[in-house]
N, C-alpha and C positions, 0 to 999 in steps of 0.2 A: 136512103135516108135523109130529110132536110138537116139544115144547123142550126133550123129552129125547135127539130125533136130533142126533147129530153136526152139528158144522158143513161136513163132506167133505158131505155128505152134501143141503143148502143148496149149493155150491159146485157140484156137482155139474148140481142139479137146472138152475141158474143159466146154466150153461155151454146147461147141454140147452138150454132154451130164445132163452138169443143164439143158438148154433147154426142149431134151424129158425127163426129171425125173420131171420136173414140166410143162412141158407144158400138157405131153400123162391126168395129171389129171387134168386139170385149165381143159380145154375141156372137159374131159367125166365131173367135173359136172357140168357144166354150159348149154351144151346140156340138164344130164337130170332133169333140171331145171328146162328148157323148155318146155319141153313132161312134167315135175308135174303138169305142169301151166296150160296147155294144155287140159290137159286131168283129176287136176284135182282127181291125184294120191299121193300126195304128198310125203312121202320120196324114194318111191321106186324106180322110173331110177335114181330118186338119189341118190343113190346107185349101184343102176346097175352099170350104167356112171361112178361113182369113185371105185367101183372096176376093168371096162373093162378101164377105163386111164391109173390106177397102172399098167398093163400090157401088153400095148400096147404099154408105160414108158419104162417099164421092155425090155419088146423087143425090142425094135427096140436101148437098151442102148448095151444092150449085144453082139445084128448082127454089133450096132457101135464101139465095142473094139474091137470082133474079128476078123471084117477089118482092122483096125488099127496093131494090135498085125498079125498079121498075119495068122489066128489059122483058118479060111475062109474052 
């Protein structure tokens, strides 16, 4: 981002990063818990969902920041 960009762009970028870093793991946990309750495999899919959510959130954040900084 340039220094002349309005502050609302910085706030929007910050909220997008926060939502990706928090939303990915939360979605993975809820989906994993739902699958675990369906198939009675208590912690397995919860852990898998958490790890996949962390990976997806991190990948999305890196991709987003590279897009804004021009490193893409």
